[in-house]
C-alpha positions in Angstrom: -27.7 21.8 16.0 -26.6 20.7 12.5 -23.2 20.2 10.9 -21.8 20.0 7.4 -20.9 16.5 6.2 -20.1 14.3 3.2 -22.1 11.1 2.9 -22.0 8.0 0.6 -25.4 8.5 -0.9 -25.3 5.6 -3.3 -22.2 3.5 -3.6 -20.9 3.1 -7.1 -18.2 4.1 -9.6 -16.2 7.2 -8.6 -17.3 8.9 -11.9 -20.9 8.8 -10.6 -19.9 11.0 -7.6 -21.1 8.6 -4.8 -19.9 11.2 -2.2 -22.5 14.0 -1.7 -22.6 17.0 0.6 -25.3 17.0 3.3 -26.5 18.6 6.5 -26.6 16.3 9.5 -27.5 16.6 13.2 -24.4 16.9 15.4 -24.2 13.4 17.0 -24.6 13.0 20.8 -21.9 11.1 22.6 -23.2 8.0 24.3 -22.1 6.5 27.5 -18.3 6.2 27.5 -18.0 8.2 24.3 -16.5 11.6 23.5 -17.7 14.0 20.8 -14.8 15.1 18.6 -14.7 18.4 16.8 -12.9 17.3 13.6 -9.9 19.3 12.5 -8.7 17.1 9.7 -9.5 13.7 8.3 -7.1 11.6 6.1 -8.4 10.0 2.9 -7.8 6.3 2.8 -8.2 3.7 0.1 -10.7 2.0 2.3 -12.9 5.1 1.9 -12.8 4.3 -1.8 -14.0 0.8 -1.1 -16.9 2.1 1.0 -17.8 4.7 -1.6 -17.6 2.4 -4.6 -19.4 -0.5 -3.0 -16.5 -2.9 -2.8 -17.4 -3.2 0.9 -21.1 -4.1 1.6 -23.2 -1.3 2.9 -23.3 -1.5 6.7 -24.9 2.0 7.4 -26.9 3.7 4.6 -25.6 7.2 3.7 -22.6 6.7 6.0 -20.1 9.5 6.6 -16.8 8.0 5.6 -13.4 8.7 7.1 -11.3 7.0 9.8 -8.1 9.0 10.0 -9.6 11.7 12.3 -7.7 14.3 14.3 -9.6 16.7 16.4 -10.4 18.0 19.9 -12.8 16.7 22.5 -15.9 18.9 22.4 -18.1 17.0 24.9 -18.2 13.8 26.9 -20.9 11.2 27.4 -21.8 9.6 30.8 -18.8 8.0 32.4 -16.3 9.3 29.9 -13.4 10.7 32.0 -10.2 9.8 30.1 -10.0 13.1 28.3 -10.6 16.7 29.2 -12.6 19.1 26.9 -10.1 20.5 24.4 -7.7 17.6 24.4 -6.3 16.6 21.0 -7.3 13.0 20.0 -7.1 10.7 17.1 -9.8 8.3 15.8 -8.8 5.2 13.7 -10.6 2.5 11.7 -11.2 0.2 14.6 -13.9 2.1 16.5 -14.9 -0.6 19.0 -14.8 -4.4 19.7 -17.0 -6.6 21.8 -14.3 -7.2 24.4 -15.6 -10.7 25.3 -15.1 -13.0 22.3 -12.2 -15.5 22.1 -10.2 -13.1 20.1 -10.7 -10.0 22.3 -9.7 -12.0 25.4 -6.5 -13.3 23.9 -4.9 -10.1 22.6 -6.4 -10.4 19.1 -9.1 -7.8 19.1 -8.4 -7.0 15.4 -10.2 -10.4 14.8 -13.2 -9.5 17.0 -16.4 -11.2 15.9 -18.5 -8.1 16.4 -16.2 -5.1 15.5 -17.3 -1.7 14.5 -15.5 0.7 12.2 -15.4 4.4 11.8 -16.6 5.5 8.4 -18.2 2.1 7.6 -20.5 0.7 10.3 -20.5 4.1 12.1 -20.2 7.7 10.8 -16.7 8.9 10.4 -14.6 12.0 9.9 -15.8 13.6 6.6 -17.9 15.9 8.9 -17.5 18.6 11.4 -18.1 16.3 14.4 -17.8 12.6 15.1 -18.1 10.4 18.2 -15.9 7.6 19.4 -15.7 5.4 22.5 -13.0 7.1 24.6 -11.2 3.7 25.1 -10.6 3.6 21.3 -9.3 7.2 20.9 -5.6 7.8 20.6 -3.3 10.3 22.3 -1.2 11.8 19.6 2.6 12.6 19.7 3.4 16.3 19.8 6.0 15.5 17.0 3.1 15.6 14.4 0.8 18.4 13.7 -2.9 17.7 12.8 -2.3 17.2 9.0 0.7 14.9 9.4 -0.9 13.0 12.3 -4.0 12.0 10.3 -2.5 9.5 7.9 -0.7 7.8 10.8 -4.1 6.7 12.1 -4.8 4.1 9.4 -2.2 4.2 6.7 0.5 4.2 9.4 -1.1 1.7 11.8 -2.1 -0.8 9.1 1.3 -0.5 7.4 2.9 -1.1 10.8 0.8 -4.3 11.3 1.6 -5.4 7.8 5.3 -4.9 8.5 5.0 -7.0 11.7 3.1 -9.7 9.8 5.8 -9.7 7.0 8.3 -10.8 9.6 11.3 -9.0 8.1 14.6 -10.4 9.6 17.1 -8.0 11.1 19.0 -6.3 8.2 16.6 -8.1 5.8 15.5 -7.2 2.3 11.9 -6.0 2.1 9.8 -5.4 -1.0 6.8 -3.0 -1.1 4.4 -3.5 -4.0 2.5 -0.2 -4.3 3.7 3.0 -2.7 1.0 5.3 -1.5 0.0 6.7 1.9 0.5 3.5 3.9 3.6 2.2 2.1 5.6 5.4 2.4 5.2 5.2 6.2 5.9 1.5 6.6 9.1 2.0 4.5 10.5 4.5 6.9 9.9 2.3 9.9 11.5 -0.6 8.1 14.5 1.5 7.1 14.8 2.8 10.7 15.0 -0.9 11.8 17.8 -1.6 9.4 16.0 -3.2 6.4 16.9 -2.6 2.8 13.6 -1.6 1.1 12.8 -2.1 -2.5 9.7 -0.4 -4.0 7.7 -1.6 -6.9 5.1 0.9 -8.3 3.9 2.2 -11.6 4.0 5.9 -10.4 7.1 7.8 -11.3 6.3 10.4 -8.6 6.0 7.6 -6.0 9.4 6.1 -7.1 11.1 9.5 -6.7 9.6 9.8 -3.2 10.7 6.3 -2.3 14.3 7.1 -3.2 14.1 10.4 -1.3 13.1 8.5 1.8 16.1 6.2 1.6 14.7 3.1 -0.1 17.4 1.0 -1.8 15.6 0.9 -5.2 12.4 1.9 -6.9 11.0 0.3 -10.1 8.0 -1.3 -11.7 6.6 -4.6 -10.3 7.5 -6.4 -13.5 11.1 -5.0 -13.6 14.0 -7.3 -12.9 14.6 -7.7 -9.1 17.7 -6.0 -7.7 17.9 -8.9 -5.3 15.6 -11.6 -3.9 13.5 -10.6 -1.0 13.2 -11.9 2.6 9.8 -10.4 3.0 7.2 -8.4 1.0 4.1 -6.4 1.6 1.4 -5.9 -1.0 -0.3 -2.5 -0.7 -1.9 -2.3 -4.1 -5.4 -3.9 -4.2 -4.4 -6.0 -7.2 -4.5 -9.8 -7.0 -2.5 -10.0 -10.2 0.6 -8.9 -8.3 0.4 -11.7 -5.7 2.2 -14.3 -7.9 4.8 -11.6 -8.9 5.5 -10.8 -5.2 5.6 -14.5 -4.2 8.0 -15.2 -7.0 10.3 -12.5 -5.8 10.7 -14.1 -2.3 13.8 -16.0 -1.3 13.4 -19.3 0.5 11.5 -18.9 3.7 10.1 -15.5 2.7 6.7 -14.1 3.6 4.2 -11.9 1.7 1.7 -9.9 3.8 -1.3 -8.5 2.0 -2.2 -5.2 3.7 -5.5 -4.2 2.1 -9.1 -4.8 3.2 -10.1 -5.5 -0.5 -8.2 -7.4 -3.2 -9.1 -8.3 -6.7 -9.0 -12.1 -7.6 -5.7 -13.8 -7.3 -4.7 -15.8 -10.4 -3.8 -19.5 -10.1 -0.6 -20.1 -8.2 2.0 -22.7 -9.0 3.3 -24.5 -6.0 6.9 -24.9 -7.1 7.2 -21.3 -8.4 5.3 -19.4 -5.7 5.0 -21.4 -2.4 7.6 -24.2 -2.3 10.7 -23.7 -0.1 8.5 -22.5 2.8 7.4 -19.2 1.3 4.3 -17.9 3.1 1.2 -15.8 2.2 -0.6 -14.0 5.0 -3.3 -11.4 5.3 -3.7 -8.4 7.6 -7.0 -7.6 9.3 -7.5 -4.2 10.9 -5.3 -3.6 14.0 -5.2 -3.8 17.7 -5.0 -0.7 19.9 -1.6 -1.9 21.0 -0.5 -1.8 17.4 -1.6 1.8 17.2 0.2 2.8 20.4 3.4 1.1 19.4 3.4 2.5 15.9 2.7 6.1 17.1 5.6 5.9 19.6 8.0 4.4 17.0 7.0 6.9 14.3 7.8 9.8 16.6 11.1 8.2 17.7 12.1 7.5 14.1 11.2 11.0 12.9 8.9 9.6 10.2 8.2 12.1 7.5 4.5 12.2 6.5 4.0 13.4 2.9 0.5 14.8 2.5 -1.6 16.6 -0.1 -4.2 18.8 1.8 -7.6 19.5 0.4 -10.3 21.9 1.6 -13.4 20.4 3.1 -15.5 21.4 0.1 -13.3 19.3 -2.2 -13.5 16.1 -0.3 -15.1 14.4 -3.4 -12.1 15.5 -5.5 -9.7 14.1 -3.0 -11.3 10.7 -3.3 -11.4 10.9 -7.1 -7.7 11.9 -7.2 -6.8 8.9 -5.0 -8.7 6.6 -7.3 -6.9 7.9 -10.4 -3.5 7.8 -8.8 -3.0 11.5 -8.6 -2.0 11.7 -5.0 1.6 11.4 -3.8 1.8 10.4 -0.2 -1.5 10.8 1.6 -4.5 13.1 1.0 -5.9 14.9 4.0 -9.1 16.9 4.2 -9.0 20.1 6.3 -12.4 20.1 8.0 -12.2 23.0 10.5 
């Protein structure tokens, strides 16, 4: 049996249309895996990095996509966690080794042999996908399929970045870039009592930030409303790192949320790091991050702003994301 899918035929510039339509065999779930009939798949900036070759090819002609919502269609040997028809979510972290020094100390996001949906293994820009059942998520009823999809990477990674930023209670948080991930992290931060200041070039994103309750919204080079206790860089631009570090108050921390970043310009110790300012990165997530975020998002009543695309326009969704034409998160309706 075959299925419809989109594959990264030859990574390269988005204008060269690296995403192509293809027919593929429906995958068979292996031991401990479930086969998911994909309903929707979110479009993440990491999909761009896979398609454009910013991330090294790990699986030729890979099916991208790692914000997958669907239903269990079949189960492999030993897979008993879900019943046929159960709604599940599949995120970026598809599996870990379970035995390395990181996995055994609660840091599976740093696993030495991880696998990822839509990069090392085929993802959700297809009618079916497989996942180890231990790495699939139960999804809150508060979110329908379209609004649940961006939670599975944009939401979870934004949540981990927020945790890594170490925002004090009632603190001042700056978000540099305001797309699918940032608009979710902002709502969690506001729910926790932080004052959130957004810095983005997009006027539409600034309007959305203010509608969601952010304290201010401007350009990254505008004058700061106030110094920041913490900041998160969502834009994949290393040029913004000195700007964000310079915006921090004493003892502040900048967390970089992306999997890819352009080169960081030289930093000046006195201007950017002195007074115990810190720079940290974010690598993937643990399953516990995912469970905690999904529960808090439901409790906080997080609003997920999406732009749906039909399956036959998946390549357009990716191009629109690259060109900054998407407000909130793009989501592909697969079935």
